[in-house]
N, C-alpha and C positions, 0 to 999 in steps of 0.2 A: 363307646363300648361296642356298638355295632360295627364301626370301622375296624377296630382292632380284631374282632372276630373274623371279619372278612379277610384281613391280612393273614391271620393264622390259617384260615381255610385255604387261601391262595398258596401259602408256603407248603401246605401239606399235600396239595393236589399233584397228580402225576400227568406228565405230557404223554398220554397214551398213544397219540399219533406217532410218536417216535418208535413205538414197538414195530411199526412196519419195517424199520431198518433191520431188525432181527429176522423178520419173516423173509425179507429179500435175501438176507445172508443165508438162511436155511435153504431157500429155493435154489440159489446159485450152487451151494455145496452139493445138494442132491442132484442137480442137473449134471454137474461135472463128474460125480461118482457114477452116474449112469452112462456117461459118454464113453463109448468103446474106443474112440480115437484120441481123446485127451486124457493123459495119465492112465493108460490102460493097465489093468492089474494092480492099480494103486487106489487107495481110498484116502481122501482128505479128512483130517480131523480138525477140531476147532475148540476153542474156549470162548465163551461170551461173558463179558463183564459189564456191569452197569456203571457208566461214568456219571456220577451224580452232578447236580448243577453247581455245588460248591467246590472250591479248590481242595478243601480238606478231604471230602469223600472221594474226589477224583484221585488224590494221592494215595488214599487207602486202597482203592481198586487196583492201582498200578502196583503197589507193594504186594498185594495179594496175588497178582499174576506172576510177579517176579519170584516170590517165595515158593509158589506152588502148593501152599497149604492154606487152610482156613485162618490160621494164625499167622500174622505177618511177622517176618524176621528180616529186618533190614540187613543188607550186605550178604544174605545167604540165599542159596537156591537149593530147595529141598526136592526138586524134581529128579527122579531117577531115570526117566526116559528122555528122549530127544527134546530139544528146545523148539519153540515156535519159529517157523521160518520167516513169518512176516506179521505185522500188526496193521489192522485196519481200524482207524480211530477217527473220532470227530464228536460233536460238532464244535466244541470249544477248543479242541486240539487240532488234529489232522486226521485224515486227508480227504474224507469224502464230503466235507462241507464246501461252501463257495470258495472260489479261488482267492487266496490271500497272498498279495505280493510280498509281504514281509517274510513268508515262509519259502520264497523261491530262491533265496540266497543259498547256493550249494556249499559255500564255505562254512556257513553257520549251521546248515541243516543238510549234510551230505547224504543222509539215509532217508530222506523224506521225499515222497512223490505225491503230487496232488492230482486227484482224478478230475476235478472240475476244470473246464477250459478257462483261459484267461478272460476276465470280465472287463478288459480295457475298453471294450465297445459298449459297455452298459450306459455310460453317459451319452454316447452317440445315439443309442437306441431311445433313451428317455427324451432327449431333445427332439428326435424325429417325431415322437408322439406328441410333444408339446406343439411343434410346428403344424402337425396335421390338424389339430383342433384349434389352432390360433391362440394358444395360451402363452402369453408373454409376461405374465406377472405371477411369480412362483415363490412359495415359502419353502425353506429347506430345513429338515430335521435330520441331523447326522450324529453318529457316535463320536465322542470326543477321544479319538485315538488316532494312531498313524494311518490306519486304513480309511477312517472317515476323512482325514485331512487329504489323503491322496484322491479319494473320490470327489471331494469338494473342489480340488484344483482342476480335475478333469472335467467335471460338470460345468464349472464356471467358464472354463475356456470354450467349451462348446456353446454355452449360452451366449457369451459375448459375441462369438462369430455369427450368430444367427439372430441377434437383436432381442434376446430374452433377458429380462431383468429379475433380480432377486429382491423380493419384498421383505423377507425376514430369514435370518439364519440362526438356528438354535442348535447348540451343541448338547448332546445327550451324554451324561456321564456313564462310563462303563460300569462302575459300581455305584448303585443308587440306594440311598437311605429313604425308605418309603415315608411319605408325608413330611418331606423336608420343608424348611421355611420358605423356599422359593417356589414350591409347587403351585400355590394359588396364583402367583403372578404368571408363571409359565402357562398354566392352563387357560388363564384369561387371555393371554397373548395369542393362543391358538384360535380361540373363539372370535376375537375381534380382528384377526388378520384380514387385511384387505384383499389378499390373494385367495382365490377359490380353489387353487390347486396346491397341494402340499406333497413334497417328495420326502420319503422316509427311507433312510439307509443306515444300517448298523447291526451290530451283534445283538443276540437275544438279551444279554445282560444290560444293554443300554436302553432297552425299550420299556423299562419299568415306568418311567415318567409318562410316556405316551399311553401306556396301559392304564395308569391312574387317571389320566385326562379323559380317556375314552369311557372309563367306568363311571366316574362321578361328574364329568363335565361333557355331556353328549355334544359332539361337534358335528351336527348334520350340516348339509350344504357345502361340504368340502370334498374335493376329489383327491384321494390319496394315491400316489404312485410309489410302489415299493419294489425292492429287490426280492429275490426268491427266499432270502433268509427269513423274511417275515411270515413264511408259511406256518411256522409254529404258532405265531400269534393268531393268524387267520383261522386256524383249525381248532385251537384249544381254548381261546378266550372268547366265549360267545357274546360277552357284553361289548367287545370291541367291534363286532360285526355291524352294529348299528352305526358306528362312526365310520367304519371302513366300507360299508355297503356302497357299491358302485365304483370302488377304486380299481386300480390296475396293479398287477404283479408281474414282474419280469423274471422268467426262469430260463435257464439254458435249455435249448431244444433237446428233447429226448424221444426216442421211438417207443413203440409199444412192445414190451417183452412178451413174446408168445408163451402162453401157458401160465403166466403169473396171476392173471385175474382168476382163472379157474382154481389155482392153488389157494388163493385167498378165500374163495367161496367154500372150499371143502376142508381147509385145515382146521383142526380142533386141538385143545390141550392134550388130548389122549395121544396125539402123534409125537409129542415131545414132553413126556411125563417128568423129565428132570428139570424143566424150565419153570421155575417158581413164578416168574412174572407173567407167563402166558396164562397160567391158571388164575392169577390175581386179576388179569385183564378180563378174562371170561366171567369171573364173578362180578366184576364191575359193570359189565355190559348186560349180562343175562341173569344175574343173581343165581347162578347155579354152577356146578362143576361136573363134567361128564366122567363116566367111569374110565379108569385107566390113567387119569391125570395124577398130578403129584398129591393132591389132597383127596383123591377118590371122588366118588359120586356124592354130590351135595345137592339135594333137591332134584327134581326132574327138569332137565333142560327142554325147552320147546323144540318141536321137530324142525323148525326153520331157523334154529340157532346158527347164524352164519354172519360173517362180517358184511355180507351183502345186504342184510336186512337190519343193520344197526341204525337206530334212530337217535337223534340228538346231534351233538356237535362234532362227533368223531367220524371222519370219513376215511375208512381204512382201505377202500377200494381204489382210490385215486393214487397213482404212483407219484411219489414225491421225488424231488431232485436228489436228495441224499440217499434214498433207497436205490435209485438208479445208479448213482456213483458207487455204492457198496456192491451192487451186483457186478459192475464192471471191474471193481477192484479185486473181487474174488477171482474173476476170470483172468485178470492180468497176472495174479500170482500163480494161477494154475498153468497158464501158458509159459510163464518163466520156468517153473519147475519141470514142465514137460520138455522145454528146450534144453535145460541143463541135463536131464536124464538122457535125452537123445544124443547130446554131445558126448557124455560119458560112455554111452554104449558104443558110439562110433570110435572112441579112443581105446576101447577094450577094457575100461576100468569097471568091470561088472561088480567086483567086490565092494567098490566104493559108491555104488549107485545111491544107496540110502544114507550115506554119510554126507549130509549137506550142511554147510555153515551159512548162516544168514548173510554174511558179507559177500558170499559168492553170487548172490542174486543181483547185485548192482549192475554189472555189465549187461546182463540180460534185461533188467528192468528199463535201462536207458534206451534199449533198441527194440523193445517189444512193440509189435503192431499186430492188430487182429480186428476182425469185424464181428461184432457181437450178434446175438440172435435177433436184435431189433434192426439190424442193417447199418448201424453206426460204426464208423471207423474209430478205433481207440488206439492211442499211443501215449506214452508217458515221457518220451524224450523232450528235453527243453526246446530243442530246435523244431520239433514237430508239433508242439502245442499250438492249437488253432484258437482263433478268436471265437468267442461263443456266439452261436446263433440262438436268438431268444424267442421263446413262446410268450405271448402276451395274454394274461388271464384277467378276467373281470370278476371281482369279488362280489358274490351275490348272497344275500342273507334271506333265508326262508322263515316264515312265521314260527315254525317249530324249533327254531334255534339252530338249524343246520346251515353252515356256511360252506359254499362251494366256490371253486375257482373254475370258471368257464372260459375255455380258450376262445378268444375273439380275434386273434391276429398273430403275426410273427414278424421278426426283424432279422434280416440277413446282413451282416456287416460287409465292409469293403464294397459297398454300393454307394452311388451318389446320394447325398442326403435327400431323403424323401422318397427315393425309388426302392430302397430296401425295406420299407415298411408296408405291410399289408394289414388292413383293419376291416373287419365286418361290423360296421356301425349299427346295423339293424339288430345285432345280437347283444349290444351293450345295454346293461341296466344301470341307469344313472342314480346318484344319491338322492335321498328324499329331499324334496324342495326344488328339483329341476324337472321340468316337463320337456325340455329339449337339451341340446348340447350346451353344457355350461360355458360361460365366458369367464376368463380370468385375465383382465388387462388393467393397467394402471390408468390409462385414459381411453375413452371410447374412440373408436375409429372415426376419422374425419369423414364427413359426408362428401359426396362428389361435388366438385367445385371448390373444395377447400384443400389446404395443405397444412402439414403439421410443422410447428416450430418448437424446438426444445425449450424446456423450462429450466431456468438457471438454478443450479444446486440440486436438481433431481435427476434420477436415472433417465436414460434415453427413451425408455418406454413411456415416460410421463411427458406429455406435450400439450400444446394448445393448438387450436385449429383457426386458420385465417383464410380469407378469401384469396383465390388465385389472382395474380396481377393481370393487368391488361394484356390480352393476346395469348393467355395461357389457359389450360384446362387441367382438370384431374378427374379421373373416373373412380377406380378402386385402388389406385396405387399410393394415394396420399402424397403424391409428388406432382407438382405442376409441370406440365410440359408445354412447350410453345407450339402453337398451331402452325402448319405449313404456310408458306407465303401466300398461297391462293385460297386459304381458308381463314376463318375468324371464329372465336368462341361465341356460343350462345349466351344469353343473359345469365344463365345459371352457372356458366363456366364448366359444363359437364361434357360437352363434345364440340368438335369443330364443324362448322357448316361452310359451304362454299361462299366466297365473297361475290358480291354483285358487281358485274362489269359496268362501269359508268364512264360516260363522256358527254360532252355538250351536243346532244342530238337535235335534229330538226323536229323530232316529235315532242320534245320537251317544251313546255310553255316558254321557258326562258330562251331556248334556242330558236323557237319559232318567232318569238317577238323580235329578237335581234336580227334574224334573217329578213323578216318583213321590213324592219326599220332600214336595213342596209339597202334593200331593193327600192324602197320608197325614196330614200335620199339620193340614190343613183339616178332614179327616174326624174326626180326634181332637178337634179343638177343638169341632166340632159335637156330638160325643159328650159332651164335658164340659158343653156347654150343655144337652144333654138331661138329664144327671145333675142339674144345678143346677135345672132346671125341675121335675124329678120331686121333688126334695127342697127345694123352695122354702120350705117352712115351718119348716125346721130353723134353729136359731139361727145356726149357722155360715154358712148361705147368706144369711140375712136381715141378718147383721152388715154394717156399712159399705155400706148401700144396695144392695139386691138388684138394682134396675133398672140401676145402673151396672155391676154384674157382667155382666148380660145384654148390655149395649151393648159392653162390653170384649171379651166372647167373640165377639160377632158381628163386631166390627171386626178381631179377630185372625184370624178365618176368612178375611176378605177380604185381610188382610195376606199370608197364605200364598198365596192365589189370585192376588194382584197380581204375583207373580213369574212367572206363566206367560206373559204377553206378552213377557217378555225372551227366551223360548225360541222357536225357530223363525225362519224367514226374515223379517226386518223388513219391514214395510209402513208406509204412512202412518198407518193406523189404530192399529197396534200401537205405533208410535213415540209417538203422542199419548197412548195409554193407559199406556204404561210409567211415565213420570214423574208424570203428573197423578194417576193412581189411587194410585201409591205415596205421593205427597205427601198426598193427602186421607185415605186410610184410616189411614196412620200418624199423621196429625194427630189423627184421631178417637180412635185408641187411646191416644196419649200424653195427650191432653186428658182422656180418661176416667180414666186413672191419676191425673192431677192432681186431678180432681173427687173421686175416692175418698179421696185424701190430705187434701184440704180437709175432706171429710166427717168423717174421723177427728179432725182438729184441732178442728173445731167441736163435735163430740160431747163431747170431753173438756174443752173450755173452758166448757161450760155447767155452771155450779155452782149456779145458783138460777133458779127460774122467773121469767119476766118480763124476763130479760136479752135484749138485742138479738140476741146470737149465737144464742140459742135460737130466736128468731123466724126467723133466716136458715135454721137447720137444719130447722125445721118447714115453712117455706115452700118448701123444695127449692131454695134459691139455688145450691148446688154444681152442680145439673143445667144451669144456664145457661152453665157454663164450656165445655161441649162445643160447643154451636152457636156461641158467640162465637169460640172459637179456630178452629173449622172454617171459619167465614165469612171470616176473614182469609186463611187458606190458599186458600180457594176464589176470593177476589178476586185474589190473586197469580197463580193458575193461569189465571184468565180473561184477565188482562192479558197473561200470557205467550202464551196461544193466540191472542189477538187481534193481537198485534204481530209476533211471529216464532215460529211454532209449530215443534215438532220435525219433522224430515223424514228420509227415507231417504238415506243417504250411503254412499260407498265409500272405504275407506282402502287406498291402494295403496303406501304408504311404510312402514308399521309392520313389515310382514313382506314381504321381497322376493319370496317365492315365492307369495304369496296376495293375493287381493283380498278384503278384509274388508268385509262389508256391515254397516253400523252405523246407529244412529240419531243423527243430528246434533241437538244440543240446540236449535238455532236461536238464540235469544237466550241467550247465556251469562249475562248479567246477571240475567235473569228466573229462570234455573235456579238460580243461586246464592242469589238472594233467597228462593226457595221452600225450598231446602235449608237455608239459614241460619235461616229462621224455624222450621223443624222442629227444628233443632239447639238453638236457643234455648229452644224450648218443652220439649224433653227435659231440658235442663240445669236449667231452672227447676223442673220437676217433681221431678228428683232432689234439688235443694236443699231443697224443701219437705218431701219425704219424709224426707230425712236429719234435718231439724230435729225431725220428729215421731216418730222411731224409738223413743224411750224412754217414750212414753206407756203407762200401765198398762192392763190388762184382758186377758181371755182371748182374745177374738176381735179384738184390735187388729191391723190389717193394715199398720201403719206400717213395721215392720221388713221384711216381705216386699216391700212396695212400694219401699222404699229399695234393697233388694238387686236387685230386678228392673230398676229404672232404672239401677243401676250396671252390670248386665250389658248392658243396651241401649246405654248410652253407650260402654262399652268396645268393643262390637262395631263401632260406627260410627267410633270414633276409630281403630281398627285398620284399618278398611276403606279410609280415605282414602289412606294411603301405598301399601298393597298394590294398590289399584285403579289408581293412576297409574303403577305399575311394571310392569304387565302389558299384554299386547296381545291383540287379536283376541277370539276366543270365550272365552278364559280370563278376560279382563277382565269380560265379561258374566257369566261364571260366578261371579266374585268378588262382583259386586253381588247376584246371585240368592242366593248363600250368605249374604251379610250380611242380606238381607231375612228369609230363613228362620231364621237364628241369632238375630237380635234378636227376632223374633216368638216363636220357641220359648222364648227367655229370659223374656219376659213371661208366656207361658202356663205354663211350668214353675215359675217362682218364685211366682206368685200363686195358681194354681188347682190344680196337682198336689197340694200338701199338703192342700187342702180336700177334693179328691176321695178322697184316701187316708183321711181321717177319716170322710167320709160313707159310703164303701163298705166300708172294712175296719175302722174303729173307730167304729161308729155310736153307741156309748155315750158317746163323747166329743163328739158333735155337739150334745148337749143342754146347756142351761145348768146343769142340776143335776149332770150327769155330769162336768162340767168343773171343778166346785168340790170342795173337800174335803168328805167325808161329814159331818163334824161341823157344817159350816156348812149343809149341805143339810138336816140333821136339825133344826136350830134354826129353820128356816123352815117346818117342817111346822105345820099348824094344831093348835092344842091341843084 
């Protein structure tokens, strides 16, 4: 029963804020009649009719105007004087309401002109506001008509372009039966909507459902964004202000009309005694009627009875959009009439000046242009209609029930998105429940170091956050970007930091150890060479060609030393020395082992004087093996250096946290040719030594040569897979270790046993001491 009483009361109430339309109309008429330059010597007359909210009463008002009598007579005009030149109508009809694209068809409505500018930029303006506050998850409430469909298409197109998603779309019927069966479900959907921002757009008749929801289902914690049409709701329905408190309203930009505020402060019903509604409004607000009004004096009005001091929910002092459009419409008609009269005067038709027909206004209305008293340029032509510039108001509810729209910003169209919007955030009053700028997103923004990935079957605004891949970072963009080549991400993947420059330095423990080892081995080899020189006349030193032993020891010394260019910061010189010296000195060492092996074979194959093999041995033919093999390697290195020599390079990919300074081989083909030749020579030497391993004699080196080459080949065969599986300075260390190990293998297997005999077992270093005593005795001279 209480609900039904509330409905009856709501149906019987008046939208008194709309009376400002009439006051703006009065003010414009009086200004024009006082203007000595606009329609001089003429006075504008007018009729004012109330267009009720229902279609039946609107039709009755129209027939009343057409008939010219209090009793309506369809198809009859009882006016004896001239007809009205123009009609200014709205809000359910035309023309001072918001721009309606359905009424812009001149074929269907040739006699209609809309005062409001085109609102095609309204969707653009609303999306700019959403982007400004980062709202990407929005619910839409629109009227279920052609205008609502057009706005929905425009709005969704702008939202898709800017990555904003729709959480809920609700169509509001234009004609609503209160307390329908679907109301409860609809009201619940508003409350449980996951979006904190709701966009409301529609005619007043379609807002009944939202009205009911705000009345009986208080929806706090939601930010409402509305078009200017909802001003009637904001100002007249105080129960909605609780739900709409903190919302935003977009209205076409309008200047301040000079004198209008003073007019509202001083106007009373006594000024327009024939206006029944003015007197009724005064009674409603002040519970009195002044003398001279239609009803005469009723009670004593307070001395401060003025619209300026009205308390409650009616704000008559704030100029509404429709009032501004009515003011401009009156002036547009006045300028058209003035132009027509001027034209008739110039043509000499003085007797026909006052005989104007309404259809004669159209050519002038299409071309009328003027600047109103607020400084705004007004034109009604289709080609000259401009896109609306919007004022953005914040809906603020006060404890006394008074709701105001406070201007907090503006939007200028035809500007890059985001640049046309100006907002004063410090002036904004947010809805109850928000202590700071509200958030309305489907998924919370990813933290720095994470990127978003879409969720299947959900809008693009709904996503999951995953850690950025290796080598990438993200800060506030929610996209992972790759760090530059000389930088790498920190552990949180939030920013790039410079990579550490790394190489096998002498200061590193590993580099120092390898360098010391190389120097010690080279010194040890020099010492062995000294021992051999000192004991050069002993049979064990003279065996298997003493000169070849000297050459091998010298080459092994350089083999140990050739590892030093691999340690330290690479340069062009060290890069060239690394591989070329390695290839040459190792070629000399391996070819020397081959020469010694050939010497052993030739020595044991000589069985009789005069044989050709003996001539080779005597002539020193094995000694030619060393320069021949070295010359081939030298040629390969010369070609390598002449075509594409090694150079200093940086490796930024092997280790994400380091920049590895390395030596680039230059020509990979030349490098593998030199390395392949050395490998083939080592394999051939091992094969020859292996075949000669069982030759007899005390000082035969065939076995130790075979074992030394086995160690040498084993080291380098192991080196290849290990080298290619390591990175950075460890890879260089592996190569240095292989050089030292293979050189040490040759030195240890071939010369350490001889040094042991020469230094610790000297009696075994002589030919006699190495044979059985019985044999030695039989050789004594008799």
